C-alpha positions as CSV (number, residue, x, y, z in Angstrom):
1,X,-8.0,-3.1,-6.4
2,X,-7.9,-1.6,-3.0
3,X,-11.4,-0.5,-3.8
4,X,-14.7,-2.2,-3.0
5,X,-15.7,-3.1,-6.6
6,X,-13.8,-5.2,-9.2
7,X,-12.5,-3.0,-12.1
8,X,-13.2,-5.8,-14.6
9,X,-16.7,-7.1,-13.7
10,X,-18.0,-4.6,-11.1
11,X,-18.5,-7.3,-8.5
12,X,-18.4,-6.3,-4.8
13,X,-16.9,-9.7,-3.8
14,X,-13.4,-8.6,-3.2
15,X,-10.9,-10.6,-1.1
16,X,-8.3,-8.2,0.3
17,X,-4.7,-8.8,1.4
18,X,-4.6,-12.4,0.3
19,X,-1.2,-14.1,0.8
20,X,0.5,-15.2,-2.4
21,X,2.6,-18.3,-1.9
22,X,6.1,-18.5,-3.4
23,X,7.6,-22.0,-3.4
24,X,11.1,-22.2,-1.9
25,X,12.3,-25.7,-2.7
26,X,10.2,-28.8,-2.5
27,X,8.7,-28.4,1.0
28,X,9.1,-24.7,2.0
29,X,6.5,-22.1,1.2
30,X,7.2,-18.4,1.5
31,X,5.3,-15.2,0.7
32,X,5.9,-13.7,-2.8
33,X,8.1,-10.6,-2.5
34,X,10.0,-8.1,-4.5
35,X,13.5,-6.8,-3.9
36,X,15.2,-3.6,-5.0
37,X,18.9,-3.1,-4.5
38,X,20.0,0.5,-3.7
39,X,23.6,-0.4,-4.9
40,X,23.0,-3.0,-7.6
41,X,26.6,-3.0,-8.8
42,X,28.2,-3.6,-5.4
43,X,29.8,-6.9,-4.8
44,X,28.4,-7.0,-1.2
45,X,26.3,-4.7,0.9
46,X,23.8,-4.0,-1.9
47,X,21.4,-2.4,0.7
48,X,18.4,-4.3,-0.6
49,X,14.8,-3.3,0.2
50,X,12.6,-6.4,0.3
51,X,8.8,-6.3,0.6
52,X,6.0,-8.9,0.6
53,X,3.3,-8.7,-2.0
54,X,-0.3,-9.4,-1.3
55,X,-3.2,-9.9,-3.7
56,X,-6.7,-8.4,-4.0
57,X,-8.9,-10.9,-5.8
58,X,-12.4,-10.7,-7.3
59,X,-14.6,-13.5,-6.0
60,X,-16.7,-13.6,-9.2
61,X,-14.4,-13.2,-12.2
62,X,-11.0,-14.1,-10.5
63,X,-9.3,-10.8,-11.5
64,X,-6.3,-10.3,-9.2
65,X,-3.9,-7.4,-8.5
66,X,-0.7,-7.4,-6.5
67,X,0.2,-4.7,-4.0
68,X,3.3,-3.9,-1.9
69,X,2.6,-2.9,1.7
70,X,4.8,0.2,1.7
71,X,5.4,1.3,-1.9
72,X,7.2,4.5,-0.8
73,X,10.1,2.5,0.6
74,X,10.4,0.6,-2.7
75,X,10.3,3.9,-4.6
76,X,13.1,5.4,-2.4
77,X,15.3,2.3,-3.0
78,X,14.6,2.4,-6.7
79,X,15.4,6.1,-7.0
80,X,18.6,5.6,-5.1
81,X,19.6,2.8,-7.4
82,X,19.3,5.0,-10.4
83,X,21.5,7.9,-9.0
84,X,25.0,8.3,-10.3
85,X,27.5,6.6,-8.0
86,X,25.0,4.0,-6.7
87,X,26.6,1.3,-8.8
88,X,29.5,0.8,-6.5
């Protein structure tokens, strides 16, 4: 929903780049994130790519979409993790 109108109801009341809270224990709040390991089978040094997610939310119907700030970095890590030899 990086657009100016909601794809569900057509409203123009779009809140961009809203932080999505991820609870980390009883008192700590973090930002929701995703992680892709370039070497998922490695015991250590998995070369993880971690990225925060942000929401775009409709102010009328509440529809929300999550976005990563730099999806090309995630795609590169994902593609690397699927190559032969990336397991170890």
